[in-house]
N, C-alpha and C positions, 0 to 999 in steps of 0.2 A: 393665651394657651388657653385650653377647651377646660370646663369646668363641668362638674357632674349636675348642680342646678342651681340657677339665677332665680332669686329671689326679689321679686318687687313689690310695688302698691301702687292703686290707680289714683291715688289722692295728687295731684298735684297744686301746690301753692297758688301758682301761678293762673290756676283756671280759678280760683275764687278770691275775684277783684277784692274784697272788704279785708278779708284774712292778708291778703298780699300785702295789701297797704300798711296792714298792721306790722308787718312784719315781725312777728313770731314764732320763729318756725322750731320746730319738734320734731326730732329724728323717729321713722317709726316703727314704735317698740315694738310692735308685732311681729313685722316683718325680721326685725334683731333676733326676740326669741325662735321663732321659724329657724332663723339661719343658726343659731345656737345648736336646738334640736338637732339639724341635719349635720351639720358638721359635727357632734358626739356620737353621730352616726358611722361617722366616716366618710363623710361625704364631702366632697370639692366644692364648696360652695362660692360665688360673688352677689354680691348685692346691688340693684338699681336700687336708687333712693330718687322714687318721682317727689318726694316732699321740694327738691329744690332743681327740679329739671325743667327744661325749657318746653319741652313739649313732648309729644310722644314718640317722636322721632329719635331721642336719646334711647327709649327703649330699642327702638330697632338697631342703634348703633350699639346698645351693650347687647343685644343678640349676635352681632356677627362679629363684635369683641371676643364673647367669653365662648361662644361656641356650646351652651350647655347640652348636656341629655335631656333634662327637664328644665321647662320654666315654668315658677310658681306666680301667684299674683295675692299675696298673703296680705290682707287691710288690716290697718292698725286698730284693731277691738278695743284697746287704751284710751283711742280716740274718739273724743264723741264728734269730732269733725266726719270721720270715715261711719261713724255710726248714723248718720245722718241719710248716708245712700242717696246721697244727690245725684242728678241727672248726669250734668256733665261731666263726672269721674265716670260712673256708668259707662260715659260713652267712650272716655281714655281706654276704661277695661277692654270694650269689648275691641277697641285698635289694637290692642296691643296683644291680643288672644289671636287676632285675624295675623300679626306681624311672626307670630311665633307659629301659628298654624302653617303660614303659608312657606314658611323654612322649615316643615316637618317636625317639630320641635312640640311633643306633647305638653299641653300647658295642665296645670293644677290651679284652683282658685279657690280661695278660703276667704270669707268675711261675713258682715251681715247683708249688702244685700242678697249677693250670692244664696245664702241659705234661703232669704227670702223669694226667689227669684231664679231656682236653679235652672229651669228651661230656658230661659233666655242665654245664659251661659254653655247650657251644654250647647245649645243650637249653634250658637256662633263658633264652634268649634275645642270647646274646653274638653279634656277628657276625663277630668272630675272636679266635682264640687266637691270640698267638705262643708260639713255640714257639724254646727258647733265648733266646740273647742277646738283648734285646730294641731297643737306640735305634735302630738302623737299619732294621728294619723295621718299628717303627712310625713311622716317617717317612715310609716309602713306602707304608705303608696309610692313613696320613693322605690323603695327595695321590691313593691310588684311588679313598677313600671320595668324596672332592670332583670327580674326572671320571667317575666311575660305572663303574671300571675293577674286571673281574672279581678279585677277591680272590684267588683260587686260581692267579693268574699271578703272583704273589709267592712268593720263597723263604720257608722260617722261618716260615709259617701253617699253622692246621689252621682246615677250615672246614666247615660242614655245606652238603651236598646232597642231592637227591633218594636216591640212589644209596648216601647213607651218609657218614661224614666223610672229607675228601680233606686229606691233610698233603702238602704241596709239601716239593721236598727242602729240607734243611737250611742254613741260611745261614752261611757260615763267621765266626769269631770275627773281634770285630777286633784286630789286632795292634800299632798303633800307635795305643795310647792316650793320647799324649799331647796328639795331635790333637782329642780329644774337649774340648768347652766344661766350662766348669767347670759342677757343681751349682748350678739355678736358685736360690740360698739367699735370694736376694733375696723371692722369692716365700711363705717360713717369716716365721711370726712368732715370729723369734727372741727378743725379748724374753721372751714367755710361756716358753719354754723355759728361760730364762735363770734368771727368778723360780722357777719348780718347783725348780733345781739349788741355787739359792743359800738358797733357803728351808729345804729337806732335806741339803744337802748342804756348803753353805758354799762352793761352789767350780762353774763353769758349766763342763761338757764338750760337743764337739762331736765329730763323726764324719768320717772321711777314709779313703776306700781309697787305697790304693795298688799291689794287685794285683787279677787276676780267676781266678778258677778254684784248683783244686788238683789236681796231678799223682801224687800217690802214691792208693795203695792198698787202704784202709781198707774190708771189705767190707762193712760195715754206713754207710758215707757216702753220703748221695744228691746225686747231681750233676748234674741235669737241665738247668742251663741252660748251664754250661761243657763239665759230662763231664770225662776226664781231662787238660784243656789246661790252661795257667796262662801269663799273661798280667803283664807288668810296667811301670808307669811309668817312666819313670826320677827317679832319685832328685833330679836338681837341678829337675826339675818340680813333685815333691812339697815339694820342699823352698819351692818359689816358692808355690806355693798355700799352704802352712802360712804363709808371711809374710803373703800376704794375707788369710787368713782373722784372723790374731793384728791386722792394721792397723783391717781394718773391723769384725770384730765381738767381737775382747778374749775370746776363750776362754782357760780359764786351766786344760785339761786337755782330752786328744784320747784319742778313740776310733779305734784304727786299727784297723777294721773285716776286714780280712784275714782268709782262711781261714789261709794260711800269712803270715807276715809275714817280710821278710828273706831269701828262699830262697836269690836270685842273688849267688853268692860276690862280695863285695868293693858289695854295694850299702848296707847299713848303715851301713859305715864313709862311701862316698862320701856319703850322705843326712845324715850328723851333719855331715861337715865342709861342705854345703849349707845346714845348718842355724844353723851356728854362724858363717859369711860372712855371713848375712842377719839375724844376732840374734834369730832367732826359733825359740829353743829353749822347748818348750813339754813339760810333764810327759805322758806318753802311756802308755795300757794297750793292747797287743798279745797275739798267738795265736803259737806256734811250737813247731816239734819239736821234743823233748828234743836227738834228734841233730845239732840246727843249730845250737847253744848251745853255743859256743867260749871261750877266755880273749880272743881276739879281738875277738870281735863281743860278746861282754858289755862291754866297754871303749868299744867304739863306739856298743853301746845308753846307757850311761850320758854319754857326752860329747853323744846325741840328746836327753837328756834322760828316758829309759823311767822310770818309777814303777813299772810291772807287766808280769810276763810271764805270761799264762795257759799251760799247757801241757795237753798233749791225754795226760796219763798214764794214764787209764782202767784201768789193772790193773797192781796187785803182782805179778801172777806171767807168768812170760815164757809159760808155756802157752797163755795165754789169750791175751796179746798177738800170738803167731805166730799162733794161730787167728782173731785176725781181720785178718790180714795188715798189722798194725800198720807192720813195718819199724821198731819200736824196742825196745831192750834196757833193763828196770829200771835198770841199772848206769848209762844213759846218763840216765834219770831223774834219779838221784841225782846226778849229776855237773853235769849243767844246775842242780839246783837250788840244789846247793853255789856252785856259780860266781857266779851271780845274786846267792844270799845276801851273798856275801862281799864283791859290787861296791853293795851296797845297794840291789838293786833288789828287788822285792817279787816273791813268786814263787806263782802260784794252781794247783790241778790240778783239771782236769776226769775224774771218776772214772764210772765204768759200771759198773753190778754184771747180772747175770742174764743173761748171753754163753750161748749153747747150750754144754753141759758144763762150765762151772763150778760148782765145791763150795764147800762152807763152806771147806775149807781154800787156794781160791785166794782168798776174799772175804779169809779173815785174813792172808794176804801183801799182800794192799793195805791193810790196816788197819796191817801192821808197816809199809809202804814207807810211808805217809802219816806216821804218827809218826817213822821215821828223818829225815824230808826236812823235818819242819817249814813244809808251805806257811801262805802269809798265808792264804789262802783256799781254800774249794773249794766244787765245783760238782758234785751227784751227779746220776745219772741211771740209767736201767735202758736197757736195749735196746729199740733200737725199730727197727721193719722198716719202712723207707719205701718204698715203689715203688720199681724201676729199681735194686738196690742185691743186689747176689750173695745177702746175708744174707736180705732178703727173699723173693728166687727160691725161695732152701732150706726156710722156713717157711710160704710162701704158702698153702700144704694147710692148715695148724693155726688159720688167723685165721677168725674167725667175724664176724657183721656191724658189729663194732665194728672200723675200721683205721686209725683216727688217732685220736690225743690229742685231749680237749674242748680244753686248755690245757695251756700250759707247765707246770705242777705235775701231770698227770692220774699220770701214773708209771704208765699200765697195761702189763702183762705179759700181751701181745696173743697168744703161742708158748707152747708147753708147755715152761716152765723147769724147772729144777733144783728150785726152790722153789716152793709158791704164792703167789697175788699180796701175799695180806697180808704175807708173810713181805719183802718186797720194800719193803713201805711201812714197817713197822716197823723193817728197816734204814737206810732212809733217815734218818729220826729219831735211830736210834742213833748212825750215824756223825756227823752233823752235833753230838750232844750231848756226844758223847765228844772231837771235834774241839775244839769252846767250848772244853771243859772242860783240854783240853791246852792248849790257847792261852791261858786265864787262869792257869793252874799258871806256866806258862813265865814271863807277863809279871808275875806275883807276885815268882815269884825275883826275877826282874831289877831291879823295883822297892827289895827288899830291900838288895840291893847296891849300888844307886845311887838312894837315896832322892830326894837333892835331883836328880836328873834323868829325875823320873817323868813320861813323856807324855800326854797324853789317850786317846791311844791302847791306852795299857798299862793304863790306869785301866778303858775301857771293856771292854777283852779282859777282865780281874779281873771284874769287874762280871757282864760276859756270861757269865761260867763258874758264877755261884750256881745259876740253875734247873739247869744240866746237872748239877749235882751230885745234887741233889733226885732228878732224872729216871731218871739213868743205869741205876743198880742195876735198877730196873722195867725200862727198856730191854731192859738185856743179858737179863734173864732172859726175857722174852718174844720176844727174838730168837732166844736158843738152842732156845725151847720150839719153836717155829716151826720152826727149821731139823731139827727131828726128824722133823714131821710129813709124812709123804710125800704129793704131789702128787695129784692126783683122775686122772691119765691120765699114763702112762708119761713123764720127761722126750723132748727131744728130743737126742740122742746129741750129743757135740762134732761141732763143723763138722770135718771137713780142711780145711786151706788149699789153694788151687791155685796160691799162689807160696813159694817156698823165703822162709826169711825175707830172708836174701840179696838177692831177686828184690825184694822189700816194701819194701826200705831205699831201692831207686834209683827216683827219677822219673821217670812216662812216659818223657820227653824222652831220660833218660841209657840206657832199655833197649830203643829200638829205631835 
């Protein structure tokens, strides 16, 4: 049956080898919100879920099956994978636009990459690009296309005209998030997601968003959708949605997708109380800033069921954190890790290497921090200059033809870093190997102390340390050899921060 609108996205898990191997798929929450808004406005909606699709050919089949009046690529701005603007996914989006265009179906595109590069998407044949937060604009675009109204009369869009691109005034972001409809989960093949999670991990995880945006100032962080603005749902509203998810789909775990979870004072405490009152406490993982982790917050997290907190630690060098305008201190990272561990909550670190001016001594400080804090997991990246960031503006002239990573494991250094690109690839392998070895040794010692209480996780850590034992000496030698190799071009000097550490520590709303 023909529908008014087919909503999809261009992040295909199969096109990202590392993430495909991990088998932790999450439904495209951004597209589900868009679908809910469109349906609330009276449109007949179908969903194309690229997350589990085989290829762009499945999009072709969806177009033929649903015969939509309008096709929409609404990227998931709640998922960091979509916000990375990966080249393989851009290629998929271009092919999807062409497929709809060839069928005479107008295409609307929304997402980080399209907001940064609307010309590429419009040249491919998109009728309009939504710039910034998209749901309200999408509903107005659908109505304008139905009535034949000039799309350039709407706020928050970019369109092509004979004289060139026309970017209309930005649309104000939504402030009353509790008024938004729930994501259209009924359009998702939830059981397929459940089967993948259960087969690989033994539990089923779903995703939920409690906020939009981030008000902090990390100068490498791209914010094309919300800018410096931060909007939170009410704790009661989120608790009610989790109760509904639990009753309807029975997830055993949640990923809270926020850039920063629980930033507003008292929010986590109210959230925990709302979950307890509804008997809807579920294990969840979230991302927090180290300077927002206090003893009271940790107690509330535990009451709410938090299993894992990821912290954007980035570096163990205070000099690098200040250059990034991160606004956190190394001792705050250490305190947050200690408090969370004491409460039985897993602590995981995001680490970033290669920031301009970083020396091998700075890298060693980061490795020392990891060994002191003993995180339960780490994610490693190299600094990635995305459009719209102060970091990108300062290294733009150094970028060549390649300005985006192909997939999430690319880790290409696209500017003049302190070391050659191969150094960072070897460093990535070395840090992971050493981390697994340290985790395995700690698990083995714990097992020896209490052999009758050995867990499966401890056994897995011990087993996982065997391969690093064999590889670590060679990796260590290779890293140190490459550290002594001078890069082909003079490295980018340390970037002077525009904010003092004290100013960087304050969210935008408190600085004005």
